[in-house]
C-alpha positions, 0 to 999 in steps of 0.5 A: 271124880267130880265128887273128889274135888268136891271133898278137896275144895279143887276145882274141877279139871277143865278138858283143854287141862286133862288134853294138855298133861296126857299130852305133856306126858305122853311128850316126856316119854317120847323124850325119855325114849329116845334119851334110852334109845340113844344112850343104849346104842352107844352103849352098843356100839362103845361094847362091840367096838374091841370084837370089830377087827376091820375098821371099814364094818366099825365104820358100816356098823357106826352108819348104820347105828348113825341112821338108826337113831336119825329115822327114830328120832326123825320119826318120835318128834314128827309124833310129837308135831301131830299129836300138837296140832291135833290133841284136842280130838285124840286125847278128847277121844281116850278122857271119854274112852277112860271116863266112860270105865269108871 
């Protein structure tokens, strides 16, 4: 990696830059997966609406879908807050392991 930086003339990345990059990538993927979850749940709910005869059952299904989305979304954002607060420790360990494998 350092040799690549010398050959290209680029400055080698600092540990903070690498940590910030990994966190940004994880945050992007987490948000995209939450959006995908929301789209999937709404697609399924609208796809099965015609098969549900009882409006009470449909209401229960919508309530269950809402709880699923609420708890999954909250847990992903709680994870992101935890990662942001402790990203130096979390990602520095990952980077050390990645570098040791090279």
